[in-house]
C-alpha positions as CSV (number, residue, x, y, z in Angstrom):
1,X,66.8,157.8,133.4
2,X,69.7,156.3,131.5
3,X,71.2,158.1,128.6
4,X,70.7,157.1,125.0
5,X,73.3,154.6,123.7
6,X,74.0,152.9,120.4
7,X,73.5,149.2,120.8
8,X,74.6,146.4,118.5
9,X,71.5,144.5,117.1
10,X,71.7,140.8,117.6
11,X,74.5,140.9,120.2
12,X,72.6,141.1,123.4
13,X,74.4,138.1,124.8
14,X,77.7,139.9,124.3
15,X,76.6,143.1,126.1
16,X,78.7,143.7,129.2
17,X,77.3,147.1,130.4
18,X,78.1,150.7,129.8
19,X,80.8,153.3,130.5
20,X,79.8,156.8,131.8
21,X,82.2,159.4,130.5
22,X,80.8,162.6,132.0
23,X,84.2,163.7,133.3
24,X,85.5,163.6,129.7
25,X,82.4,165.4,128.5
26,X,81.7,162.4,126.2
27,X,78.5,160.3,125.9
28,X,77.8,157.2,127.8
29,X,78.6,154.2,125.6
30,X,77.7,150.5,125.5
31,X,80.4,147.9,126.0
32,X,80.5,144.5,124.2
33,X,82.7,141.5,124.8
34,X,84.7,140.8,121.6
35,X,85.0,137.0,122.2
36,X,81.2,136.7,122.8
37,X,80.5,138.7,119.6
38,X,82.7,136.4,117.6
39,X,80.9,133.4,119.1
40,X,77.5,134.9,118.2
41,X,78.7,135.4,114.6
42,X,80.0,131.8,114.4
43,X,76.6,130.5,115.7
44,X,74.3,132.8,113.7
45,X,76.2,132.7,110.4
46,X,77.7,129.2,110.7
47,X,81.2,130.7,110.2
48,X,84.5,129.3,111.2
49,X,86.3,131.2,114.0
50,X,88.7,132.8,111.5
51,X,85.8,133.9,109.2
52,X,83.8,135.2,112.1
53,X,86.8,137.3,113.4
54,X,87.3,138.8,109.9
55,X,83.5,139.6,109.7
56,X,83.5,141.1,113.1
57,X,86.6,143.3,112.4
58,X,85.3,144.5,109.0
59,X,81.7,145.1,110.0
60,X,81.5,145.8,113.7
61,X,84.8,146.6,115.4
62,X,86.0,149.0,112.8
63,X,82.7,150.9,112.3
64,X,82.8,154.4,113.5
65,X,79.5,156.0,114.7
66,X,81.1,159.0,116.4
67,X,82.0,159.4,120.1
68,X,78.9,157.4,121.1
69,X,80.0,154.2,119.2
70,X,80.1,151.1,121.4
71,X,83.3,150.0,123.0
72,X,84.7,146.5,122.4
73,X,86.1,144.8,125.4
74,X,89.1,142.5,124.8
75,X,88.9,140.3,127.9
76,X,92.3,138.9,128.8
77,X,94.2,138.2,132.0
78,X,97.0,140.3,133.3
79,X,99.4,137.5,132.5
80,X,98.2,137.3,128.9
81,X,98.5,141.1,128.5
82,X,102.0,141.1,130.1
83,X,103.1,138.4,127.6
84,X,101.7,140.4,124.7
85,X,103.2,143.7,125.9
86,X,106.6,142.2,126.2
87,X,106.5,140.5,122.8
88,X,109.0,141.8,120.3
89,X,107.4,142.6,117.0
90,X,109.7,142.2,114.0
């Protein structure tokens, strides 16, 4: 039997799977794709991309439901990450 997980209502199409954290003595958590979540908000609320991102960040990504809160996957390539990591922030 799979463990209990907090799921995001209305974001089934953005669900990617789950992470088992037994070695860390933490609960198993659901994982959602950030880009797909934003696209769902754009579709369902008829928001622009910018407004959907703001809504997602304010109402979903930054919510805290304890150690069993869903994780948000930022899916980018290694090349994209390398470019960001080497960026100089001023």
